[in-house]
N, C-alpha and C positions, 0 to 999 in steps of 0.2 A: 449035532452040536452039542455041546454041554452047558451053551447058553443060551436062555429062553427066548433071547431077542432074537438070532440066528436063525429060529425054526418056524420055519414059512414067513420070514418078515416081509410088511406090508410096502410096497414099492410105489405102485399106483393103484387107483381106481378108475373102473370105466361106469359112468352115468349120463344115459341117455337122457339129458334134459336141456330145456333152450337157454343159453347162456346169453346175456345181457348185452356183451357183446359181438363174440363171434358167432351167435345164432346158433345153429344146428350142425356146426361145421366140424367140430372136435366136441371127442366124448372122454378122451384120457386125461388123467389129472393125476401127476406124480404127487407123491407123498413128501412130505420132510424128508426122511431117510433117503430117497431116491434123487431128489433135485440137487441137494446140500450138496453131496461130493458132487455131482455132475456140473452145474453151476460154478462151484471154485475150481473145477479142471479148465472149464471153457473160458475162466475171467484168469487163469495163469493165476490163481491163489496158490502160495506157497506156504502157509500157516494159517489154520482153520482156527480162529481161538473161541473157546466155548466154557461157559462155564461148569461145574461138576455134574450138574444135573443130566450132561449129556456123554457122560463117561461112556456107560455101556451102547448109546449109539455109534461109538466109534466102532466097532465091530460092524457093524453095517457098513459105514463109510469106507473103511478100508477092503471090505467084500465085493462093494460096487464099484471101488477104483480097478481092483484085481481084474475084474469080470468086464469093464466096457471100455478100458482102456487099450491102445495096441502095444504091444508087446515093450517098445523100444523107450514111450512114453513115462512106463510105471517107476523107473530109479529116481523120476524127477518130480512124481502125482504131488498132489497136494498131501497135508497130513493135519490131523486135527489134534489139539493140544486143549486141556481142560485147564481152568483156574477157578480158584473159591472166587465167587461174586463178593462184591463189597457189601459188608454189613456194620451199619452204622448204631452207635448206642442213641437211645431214646428218640429214635425215627425208627421210620420204616421205609424202604426201599422199592419194594412190589409196586409196578403199576396199578396192578389192579386194587393193591390196598389204598394207594395215594389215592385213587379214582373214587373209591369208594367214599375217602374224606373229602371229597371234593362234589360229590351227590350229595351227602347227606348234611353239607353246609355245615360242616365242621372247620373248615380254612376257606380261603376269599378264591380259590381258583389254581392253577397251576401254575401259575407266578405268586403263590402265595409266598412271603419271605421266610415263613414255617418250616417249608418243605425244601428236601435234599436234590429238587428238579434245577436244570440248569437256568430256567426263566426264573425259579425262585430266589435261587442264588443269587442271580445277575441283578435282578430288582431289589434283594437286600442290600448289594453293594460287595460282596465276594469277588475282590480281583480275579483273572484268569491264572496270574500268575503262584497266587494263594492255593488255586487248586490242584495246579501243575505240582509245586512242591509237597502238598500232602498224600498227591498219590506217589511221587517217587518215594519220599521217607515210609509209606506203606508198602510199597511192592507187591510182588505179584507170589503169590503163594497158594500150594494146592490145599492148604489146612485147612478146615471150618473153624472162622473164629467171627469173633465181633468186635470191630475197631471200636476203641472208647472215643467218645465225643470229641474229649480235651484235646486228642492228637489234631484235630482238623482245627480247634480253634486254635490253638499252640500255633499251628501254621498261618492263619489268619494275621496273629498279632504280629507273628515274625516278620509277615511280608509288608502290612502295614505301618509298621512302626517308623522306617526312615522316609515313608511318603505323605503321611497325613501330618498337616500342619496341627498344632496344639491351638486351642481356643477354648475361653471360658463360656458354659452354660449352667443356666441352674433349670433343673426341672421339676423341683417343686418348690416354689418359692416363698419365701418368709421376709419379709421387709425388715430393712433396718436402716435407722435415722442416725447420721453422725452429727451431735447436735454443736460440734466446733468447726462445722465446715459452712460458709454461706451456701445460701440456696442456689444462688446464680452462678457458682464458683466451679468450673471443670479443670481437671487436672489431667491433660493428655499424657498416659504414661505409656511409653516405648515398651513393649513387651515381647520377649522370643517368641517366635513360632515353634522352636525345635528345644528338644533339652540338651544338654553340652554335650552328650556323648553322640550326637549326629552332627555330620560336619557340614552344617547349614546355617546361614544368618540370616536370614529373613525375620524381620520383626513387624508389630502392626501397633498403632496405636492404641491403647484401650482408656476409655474416658471413667475417672475418678468423678463424682459427684456427692452431693449431701445424702442421696439415698440409694440405696443400695438392694440388692436382693442376694439371700444366700439361702444354703438350701436348708430344708426345713430341717433335716435330721441331723444337720451341724451344728444343733443348739442343744440342750437338755437342762430344763430349770433344775433338774435334780440329778446330777450324773454320777455315775458309778464310778469307782475309784479307777478304771482304767480307760475313763470317758476322757480325751485330750483337747476336746474340739471346746465350740464355745459354751459359757456358761455365765450366769450372774456374776461380777466381778472380775473374770478372768480376762486375759489377753491372750489375743492369738493372731498370727500374720494373716493378711489379706495378700492373696497370691499377688507379688508384682508391685504391690500398693504401701500400704502401712500396717502399724501395729494398731489393734483398736480392743477396745474394752467395754466390754458389756454393761451397763450403768442400771438400765431399767427395763421392764418387760411389760408390754401394753396387752390385754386379754378381752376378749369378747364375755359377754356376763355367764357364757357356758363355760368357760376357764380355757379356752382354746388362743393360744399364743396368737397374736398376730402381728404385732411390731415389737422389733427391739431396739433401744435407744443406748446410745454411747458416745465414747469421743474415740480419735485417733491420735496418735502421738507424730506431730509432724514433721519430727528428727528424723523419722523412720521410713522417709518416700524410697521405696524401693524394697522395702520389706527388709532392710537391715537396720540396725541399732548403734550409733555411736558408743555407747557404753559396752557395747557387745552382748546384751540380752538376748535369748533367744527363744521366744517360744514354742512350745511342743506341738500345738497346732496348726496346721496352715488350711484354710479355708478359701476355694473359689468364688469368684462373685460377680454380678453384673449389675453396670447403671441402670436403676431404675428409670432414669430418664431417655437413656439412648439405648436403652437395650433393645431388641428384636423377638418381638413374640415368634412362638413357635410351636408346632405340634413333634412330639419326641415319642414314637413308637420304637418300644422296647421288647425285644423277643426275646423269649427264654426258650426252653427245650419244649419240644411239642408234646413230648408224654413224659410221665412221673416215674416211669421206670426204665432200664434198660435197654431189656428184650419184650415190647409190648406185642409182638408178634410170637414169641415162643412159647406162650403161657393158655393155660387151657380155655380161661376168660376170652371174651371177642376183644382185640386190643383197642378197641375203641372207647373199652370202660378204663383206659388207662390214659387218655386224654389229660395236658395238663392244663387245669382251668384258668390258669395265669401265663399261659404262653405267648399272650398280647396285652400287653399295658399301655395304654395309651395316656400322656400327660401333655400338661400345657405349661412350656417353660419360657424361659427368656434366653435370648443368646446377645453374646458381643457384638456390637456393630460390624467388626471386623469381617465377617464372614459375608457381608455385602460385596467386599473385593475379590472374593474369592472366585474362583470357576464354577460354573453352576453345577458342574458332576464331581467338585473337588471331594475329595475322601478328608475327613478332619478326625483327631482325636479330640472329645469333650473331657476335659483334664477332670482327672477321678473318676470318670463315668467310663468311658469307653468309644470305641471307633465307630462311627456314623456316616453316613451321607445322605443326600436330598434324595427323596423318593422321586424316579424318573416320571411316574404318572401323575400325582397328585400334587406334588409341592410346586407353587409358584412365586414369584418374588413378592407379590402381597400378601401370601399364605403360606410359608417355608413349612413341611414336612420333612422329617430327618427319620431317617430309617436307623436302628441299631444293629451293625454289621457285626459285632463282639463286644462284649465286655472287657474292662481289664483285667479281671480276673475272675477266675473259676468258682461261683458260690456252690459249685454242686461236690465237688472233689472230695471234700473228705468225709462225706455221709456214708461209703463205702466202709469206713475205719470207726464208724461211731457204731454204738450199741443201741439195738431196739427201742429202748425207753428214750435214749439220748436223741434219736431220730424222730421218734414222736414228739418229743417236747422241742425240739427245732424247727419241723412241720407246724405247729401249734402256733409258737412264738410269729413264724413267717405269716401264719394265716390272719394272725390278730392285727398285723403291720399292714396287712392287706386290706384288712376290713376295714381299718381306720382311714388309709387313702382313700378307700371306695366313697367314706363318708365324707371326707373332706372335699372330692372331686364329684359329689353326687348333682350337684346344681350344675356343675358344668357338663354332664354327659346327658342332661334332658335335651329334649327338642326345644330349643331356644325359641319357637315359634307357638306353643301350646298355649302359653301364658299372656300372649295378645287379646286384648278386647278388641271389638270389630272394625272400628277405626284404624286401629295399629296395623291391625291383619291386611286392610286394604293398603295401608301406607307399606307394609311388606311387600305384598305382593308385587307393587309399582316400584319398589328399588329393584328387587330379585329380578322380576321378568323383564319390566321395561329399563330400567338402569343398569341391569348385567353385575349388580353386586353379588358378594357369595351370600350363603344362607345366613352366616353366621353373623356378616357384617349388616346385612339388612335390617334381619331381627333385631342388633345391638342398637343401632340407631333409630326402628321405628317402633322399640318400646317405651322409649322416652322422650314424649311430648317435646319439650322444650328442646332437648337436643335435635329431635327431627327437624323442628322448626329454622332452628341455629343452621345444619345441613342444607337447607330446601334454599334459605337465603344465601348460602353460599355459593349454591348452584345457579345464582341466577346471577352472580360476578363471575363464575368460572366455571362452564359447562365442562365437567370432566369428573363423572360421578367414581370412580373407582379409586384415582389418586387422592381424593376429598375423603370420600370414605376411609380409607387407609390410615389418614393423617387424624381425621375424627376418631375412628376407634382405637387406634395405640397411641395416638398423643394427647390429643385433645380428651380424650376421658381421664386418661392418666393425671393430665394437669388441674383436674377439677376438684378431685378429693372431694370434702367434704362441699363443695360451692354448686352453683350452678351457673348457667353459662350467661345468666344475666347477670353475675357476679365479675364476669370475667372484664379486664380492663382493655378489651378489644371487641368487636364484633366479625359478623360473617364476611364483610367486606376486607379486614385486613386479612382474615385466616384465608380467604379465597387467594388472595394477593401472595401469600407466602407460599401456597402449593402450587400456585402460577410458576414462581421463580424456582421451586426446585424442578418441578416437571418440565421445564424450557431450559432447563442448564445454567442457568444465570448463577444460580448458587449450586453449591456440593451439598450433598447430606450432612455433611459434619457443618458447613455454613448454616445449614437450614436449623440444627439443632439449636445453635448459638441464636439465633432471630427467633426461633420460638421462646427459649429460656427469657431473652428480654422483651416478648410482649406479653407472656405469662406475667412477668414481674413489673411491669411498667405500661405496657400497651404502647400503642404510637405506632407508624407507618412502616410496614417490612422494605419496603425500598429505601426508607430513609435508614433506617440499622443497617441495611447492605452497605450503605455509602458510609456512613458513619465508622463501622468496625471495617472496612474496606475487605469485604466480604465476597466483591463480586467476581465470581468464576475467571479464572485468567486462562482464556483459550485463544490467545493470540501467541503465534509461533516467536516472534522477535521479541515480544513482551516477556515471555517465559524462558527464554532460553537465556539470559543471563544469570538468572539464579540457577538452572540447572548446571553451568559451568562453574557457577561459584560452590555449587555442593560438591561437586567434584574435586575441586581445586582443593578444598578444604580437606579430603578424604584421599590422599595421594594412596596409600597404603591398600584402602580396599579397592582402588580404581585398577592397581597391580594385580591384584587377587584376581579381579573379574577377569581382566586379561588374560590371567593364567588358566582360566578356566572355570572360575568360580562365578559362573552364570546366575546362581542364586542371590547374590549380591545385589541383583538391581532391586529387590524388596527393601534393602536398605537405604539404596538410593532414595527411592521413591517417598520413604517415610521423611526422610532428611528435606524435600524438596516441598512435601506436605506441611512440615513443620514450619518451613521459612516464608511459606506463604499464608500462613496460619488457614490451612485446609483450602485455601481460594483455587489452587491450580487444577485444572482439567484433568484428572488421572489419566485419560486415554492418550492426552497430548504429551504430558509428562513422561508418562512410559515410552512414547515415541521420541521424544528429542533425548532420554537417557541411552535408549539404544542406539540414533546416530551419533550420537558424542562416544560414549564407552567404545563403539564398532569402529570409527573413523581410524 
């Protein structure tokens, strides 16, 4: 034969050795080239699909079929077809190479969200429909090629766009104080979950308060000419809310900006001005009072070059050191009302979903599925000098960010003294608090005393710790717990009211704001402001019916198939009851009335 593979091909081997299952009963072991076609024929396979490296093996495949099958079976025998394996840019697809990354602990395991494994894609939050769409776009070919990763990212964005409701999240918070806004005042703004080009109408309530967070990168003290976001003396639009003007910058001794102060124009509620003016810059923001702390895991490309396994150097030398960036941010409270596995778009950031392994209701962790734009896309068109300059600037930004977050990345326990260490172990081991919460409370003696006293009045360590770390610490600012106008008993009472569903989370925020401002009894505040959660069917039904009667057009659209409007009705019911309606009961009654 002119083909080397057909010159005395290896079909099976005879090995007289003890088999761990069959013992000494069998000594013939078929080779791949022999077993493959026979198994296909036995199992009635018609098309045997292989990657291009098996192209030569097809000659052995055909020879075995022709010499082992009966003559009448040959016309319908299996046939082998080859195609090019999928190669993606900025990653590796070989199981051997992926295994090497795991063994060297360069990634976290087979389900590391940076890997192109099904487990990794699943944990990252990639929908199966996006993978199918990408595969249809790429198609099947015999040509040797490498698919650019931005094709996959485009398929992701295209798939997620109509499925992921929009919420606001600040990943690198910079505090903003609205000086012409009362400390206890909350404006609940009804904001759309969806952009105008998506035919969905769900909304969510977004709280606007005196203290807010914006992205640190959205402020420049000495902005370049093309910077249209916030700067001293400049007016910007706060998404869904008001026009804001920065009037004062607060710094630490080293010059780091820690706080911005300014005013809003009350006439611009809804982010539009009666006089028609329109600021160039629009910023997303989150209430510092109502915001939900969370961990954001930002995933970038695993390698710094498109084809890491096609170079002379070992592929691990091209690992991107910034492929995982963990940040502590703040989310708007509406995320609490979404399903636990809901994929969302953080406005101006990207698509995210809760990590299925690490995220809990008390400690949210969101994985970035894909950013909103491709920050690598123009690099192939840059000169080498421009490329190096861009990478230097990126590294400088990363270094500044590392310095800012260095304190948050250190072990929270390492600076505790012996007494605080013992306290930490009790909180973490005996009470079951998370490591960070236990260290935060144990590290401040006065705060720990307050927490322990609250435990005596309500023995629920985790809810108390959650409120202590996420709410109480934020309210203290420059004060100590001794300066608060309420004590551990009132604090424990508030947590019990939330924990036992007497009041909603929205109602609890209002009670806590009043406690911080004036003190008092949480139960009395609940009754005074009529915040007790309405969980009586007959008491809530009239409100539900009134909301539906006030919106006949929306009811008609719902009954015509626009089922997403239930979110709109939920918002109206919550507004009518000042947030006191039991959300689950309200939704059940709405469904019952709408489907009647």
